[in-house]
N, C-alpha and C positions, 0 to 999 in steps of 0.2 A: 464162587466163593457159597459155602450152602454150610447149614449144621450137620455138625458131625463129619465134615472134611477138614481135608487142612491141617495148618498147624493152630487155626481158631476154632477146632473142634470143642463142641459142648455136650457134657454129660448128660442125654437125655433122663436118668432117674434123678437129677438133683436140680436144685432151685439154688440154694443158697452158694453165693458168688457168681451167678449167671445174671441174676437181676435185680438192679439197682431204683430206687425209686427217688423221684426227683421232687422239690418241694410245691411244683405246679402241677402235680397230678400225673406227670409222664412218666416214665420209666426208658433205662438206657444198660446197655451192657456195660458192666464195669472194667474199666482198662482197656477198654477199645474205642477206638476213633475210624471216623471214616476221613479221609485226606483225600485233596483234590490230586491226581497222579502227577502234575508237574511238579507238586510240591513236595512230593514223600521223602527223599532224600534228606532235603533240607528239614523236614519236620521229624524224621528221624533222629539226625544229629540233634536236634533242638530238645527233643524230649529226653535222650539219653544223657545229656550237660545238667538238665533242669531238673528229671528226678532222678538219676541214678540210675536207670531201670536198662535192661536189654529190649527195648523198644523194637520191632518187627513188623515186617510185611507179612499177612497171612492171605491174602488174597488181592483180589480186585474186583470192582463192580460199579458200572453206570459212572465211568469216570473218576471213581473214586477209589484209594488204595485201602484195603481195610488193614489197620494199624493195630497191634496187640501190644501188652505191656503191662506191668504192674502200677501203672500211674494212675491218679486219682482225674479220672476222663473229663468232669466239670472244670477243673481247675488247667486243665491242661487244653481245653477250649480255648480257655481266655489267655493265656501264653501264649499260645501259637497265634492266636488273632492279633495279639500286639507286635508280631512281627509279620504279619501281612500274611497269615497262612488262613485260609477258610476253612479251618476242619469242624467238623460236626460229632455229635453222639450217635452211635448206633442204636436209636430209639428201638424200643422193644414195644412190639404189638399183642394183645392178646384174642383170643379166640373168643366168641362171642355166643357165651349160655347165658340165659339167665337163671339164677338158682330158684329150685325147686323146693317144694317141703322135706324137712330131714336132711338137706346138704350140709348142714351146719357151718355155714358161714353167714355173718349179717352183713359182710361186705357187697358192693358191687361187682360184677363180673370183672371189670378193670381193678385189680388188686391195689394199683398206685391212687384210686382214686376214692377208697374205704376214708371214710370219716370226712368226705368233701361234701355233705349236705345231700345224697341221693333221695329224691322223693317221689312221688307219684307224677307221673306225665300231667301236666295242666289241660291236656287237650282232652283227658279221657272220659270226661261226660257229654250228653247228648249227642248218642251213638248215630253211626250212618245207619240209613233207612233199613239197608238190604242187608242181612246176616252173612258175614265173610266165608262162613261154613256151610253155605246152604247146600252146595253141590261137591261137599268132601263125603266120600264113600267113607272115610275113615275117621270121621269125626267124631268127638266124644267128649266129658266132661270138661266145661272150659274152666281155663286157668282162676281159680277161686279167690284169690288174694295177693296184693302186692309184695311181693317177693324182699322187698326192704323194708326194714320196718323205719319210723320216725326219728331214730336215732343211732343210725349206721356206728357199726363197730370202727374206733380209728385204726389207721395205719399204724401194722404193728400186731393184727393178728395171726394167725398161722397162714393163713391164705396168703396174706401180705409178703411174710418173712420167709414162708417155704414152700408155698405152691399146693399146700397139700388140704384138701377138701374132698367132700365126698361130690362121686357126679350127681348131675340133677336128672339125670336120663333114667326114665322109668320104664318098664318092660309095657308091650303091648300086643294085644291078640293077633295072629296071622288074619291077613286080609283074605278077602276071596280068591280062591286058585285063579279064575278068569284076569283080576286086576293083575296078578302076577305075572301071568303070561306075557299080558302085553307092555311090561316093563323089560322084559329079558330078550328085548329084540333091537338091531340096529339097522338102517339103510345108506346105503351108498346115495353120497351128496347131499346128506342130511347135514346139519349143523355141527361142527364139533365145539363141545365146551371145555375148557381146561378149568381142573377146581386148584385151587393151593391150596392143602390143609394138613389132615394129619395122614393122608394114606386111605387105604381103603381095604377093608377085611381081605386076609389072606385066602387061598383056594378054601383051606380046612373049615375057617369061620366065616364065608362069605355066602349071604343068602343065595338064593337061586334067581331070585329078580334081579342082580347084580353079575349074572353069568358073562353078560359080554363088555362089562367096564373093564377098563385099563388103567394102572396105576401102580404107585407105589406102596407095598404092603405094611398095615398097621395091625398092631396086637391091642387086646383090652388091655395087660396089665405088665408094662415095660417093665416097671420097677420090682416087680415078683412080691409087692406085699399082701395079696390074695382080694386087692380092692379093685375094682374098676378103675382108672386113672380119672382125673377129672375129665377131660376133653376126649378121651379113647373114643374110637366110634364118632368122632365127628364128621370125618370126611366120607365116611359108609353110609351116614344118615345124608347128607347131603346129597351124594350119588343116586341115592334110592328116590330124591326129591325129583330130580330132573329124570331119571328113569320113567316114576311116575306121572308126571305132567308135561314132559317132551317124549315118549316113548318115540325109539329111533333113533336119537340122536347119538352121537359119538362121545361117551364122556371119560376123561382122562383126571385122574387124579395125583397130585405132586405132592410130594411129602415137604412142608416146609415148619408145621406148627408141631411143636414137642409134644408129648402125653400129657405134662401137666398146663399146657395151654399157650405157649409162648412162641414167639418166632421175631425176628427182628428185620429191620431195612433191610441190612447186606443182604440177606437171606432171601428175602422176598422179592428184592431187584433181579438177585440172580436168577431164579426161577423165571421171571418175566423176561429177563434178556433172553432166554431160549425159545419164546412162543411166537415173534412177530411172522406173520405169512402163515401160520401154521392151525389157527384156531379160530374161531368166529365169536367166540365169548369168553371171559375169563370170571370165575366166581370168586369172591374174596371175603370171605366170612372171619374176619377180623380186623382189629383196628386199634389205633392207640392215641393219645392226646401230644402228638409230635408235630414240629413245625410242617407247615403246609409249602414248603419252599421247593420253587419251580427247578432248582438248581438240585434238590434232595434225590438219591438214587432211585427210590420207587416211582417219585414223578418223573424222572428222567425214561424210566422203564416204562412207564403207563405211558408216557406220548410217543414212545417210540410204535409201541403196539397200535395203537389208534392212527397212528398214520403211515402205516404198514397195510397194503390192500390183504385182505381176510383171504381164506378157502372161496367164500360166496362170492366176492368179489372179481377173484381170481376166474372160477366159474364162467360167471356171466360177462366177462370183457369190462365190465364197467368202467365207463370214462367219467364219472364222479369226482368233484374233488377226490383228494386222498383224507381228508379227515372223514368222509362220507363213506370212504370204503374199507377202513380200518377196523379192528376186533373193538369190541363195547366190552367194557370191563364193569362189574356191578360188585359194589359193596356191602357188606352190611352196615349200619350207622352206630349201634352198639346198644347197652344194655343197662346206661347209668343214668335214664329219667335227666338227662342234662340237654342243652343246647350247644354246647360246646362242639364244633366241627372235630371231627375225626380223620386221621390218614387211614386208608386211603380214600373212605367214602365221600370227601368235601373235596377231593381234587377235581379240577376242572374235566368235564367231559365223561367223568365217573357217576354212574346210577348210584346214588345213595341209598339205600332202603332201610325204613322202618317197619315197628310191627303193630300189628291189630289183632285185636280178638273180638270175640262175638259181641261186646259191647262198644267195641269201637277201639281208640287207641289204646294198646299194651300198656301195663302201667308202668311198665320198664322202659320201654323203647326212648333212644334218644329221638330229639327233634330239631326242626330248625329251616330255616329256607335253604341251607344246603342238602336237604333228604328231598330226594325227588319223587321218590314213590313209596307206598308201602304193600305189606302182603301179610296174610296169615301168618302168626310166628307164635300162638298160643295154643300150647298140649298139640302141637302137630305131629304125624306118626309116619315113620319112615323105615328103611333097612339099618339093621344092626347086625352086631354077631351072632351068629346062629348058636353058640353054646358058649356059655359065660354065668357063672353062677358062683358069687363073692362071699364072703362068712358072714352078712347080715342073716339070721334067722328069722327074722319078724314074719306075718303072715297078714296078707299076700307077701310074698318075698321082693323086696325093691330092686335086686340085684340079680337077679336070675333071668337071664335073657336065652331066646331062642329063636331071634332072627329080625326081631322089630320091638321099636321103641316109642316112646313118647316123651317129645321134649320142648322147651319153648327159647324164644330168641330171636332177635333179629338175625341171626346166624341161618336161620332156616327159612326167613319173609326173603333172603335174597336169592335164594335158587329157585324161588317159587317164580321171582318176577324174571329171571334167566328162561327159566323154563317156558315162560308165556311169551317172549320175544322168540326164543329158538323155533318155537310153534308155528308164531305168525312168520318167520324165515319160511319155515317148510312148505305151509298151507296158500301164503302168499306171493311166494318167489323172489322175494325183496331182499334188499341187502340188511345185515343188522342195525345199521343206523337208522335205517328206513324204520325197522320195527319199533326203535325207541321214539322216533317220531309220532307213530301212528298208537302205540301202546300206552306212552309214558307222556308224551309233550303234546300231545293234540289239545285243541281247545275244546272245551266242554265236557271232557271227562269228568267223572266223579273224585272228588279229594275230599282228603281231611287236612285240617287246620296243621300246619308243620310237620306233616307228615307225607305232602305232594298226592299224587294218584294213587288211587287203591287200585290195586291188581290182585285180581281173583283168579286161581287157576282154572 
C-alpha cells in the first residue's frame, strides 16, 4: 500500500478530502481505517451495515488491512471497538520544515497543531559553549527570530484547511567546486542509507553533487501553479546533507511524502517493510502526534528493521544479539516547540533528533526526554533543484533556485546525525548500533537540556 497506488490512491495536488484534523492535534486520512487482517471481513460487513457505504480493502501493511470507504473514521473506530475489533485511524504525518520569513503562515509546521500554544523553546537560553556551525563551510547568517508568533493562528487557516503555503526554502550560492566533487562519489562496502521522503530531483533538475544518488523522482511544482510546492525539494536537500557529511555512502531516496508535506502511517509502514536486511540506516524527516502503539503499523515495521541484520552486520558475520545487528532508524523530532512525543521519533530504539542553532536550541524545535540527539538545523545549506523560478519578482528573488538552498528545521538535523553515524561506521569499521553507542549514548558527551547529545558534522 502506498500513496498513489491501488484503490486507495491519493491525488498529490489536492489536500481537501485527504487530511482530517483531530481535536487533540493529530490528523488522519478521512474515510480510512487500519484493521487487523484477521478481522477485516467482519469489519467490512459491520461498516457496510452501520454506515451504508461500500467499504472495501485497498491494501495490507504490517499485519493491518487498509480499509477505505465513505464512513466517519473516528466514529467507525468506536463502533468496531464495541464489537471487539481493534481498528485504528490511518494517522497523517507531516514533513518537518520550520516556517521562514515570508512563508505566509502563522502556524507551526504540523497543521493540526495550529493554535495549540506553540512558543519559543524554553531551553533556548544559556547557549552551548562551542558554535555548532564553527566547522561548517556553508555557514551563513543565523536564523534571526522565532518563526512562531506569540499568538499562533487558529486551526482553520489556509495551511490547515488546504495545505497551501509558500515554501520556506530560500536560494543559496553554490559551494566551492572541491566540496561538490567530494559529494558525488560512492564506495563499495560503505553504509547504505534509505531516506523516506519526497523523492530526489529528476535527472534534468538534479545537481551534479547528487549524480550518484538513487531514488524516486520528485518535481518542484506538482500542481502546476507556478509556485514551489511547500516541501518540494525536501528529499533532494536531505540527500545532499548525507552526501556532504558522509561522502561515499550510498543514498537511496524513497517517495512517501506528498509535495504538500503529508504522508500517513500505512504508506510509511509499507515502504519500511521493503527495507529489512538491505540498509544500514533509515532517515525519517517527518512526524505526527499519533499513538505510540507497539502494535501500530509503523512501530511494527520499525521493529522488523531493528531485528534484521543490516548489510554491515552481514559483511562482518557479527554474532552480536539481533538488536545490535539491525538497521538504525533516525527521525526528526518536529518543529512545534512542544515536548509532546511524536511518531516515529519517540518509538523505542529510534534516535529522535532536535535542532540547534548558533545560540543554542533552535526556537522551533520539539524537545523532551524522548529526544536523544540534536544537530544544526538553522539556516542549513544543501542541494536543491538546479532550475526553478516561480512567479515572485522581489529582489533578491526568493524562489529562483540554481542547485542550492537554505532551509531550517529538525528535518535537516536528522540527516546530519545519520551522516555522523555513517561516517563512524566507515572509519571505525563498527556496526550502526555501535556507532549510536559511541556518538549518541556514550557517557560524558556534550548535551543540551531536553535535546540530548550535541552532534556536529
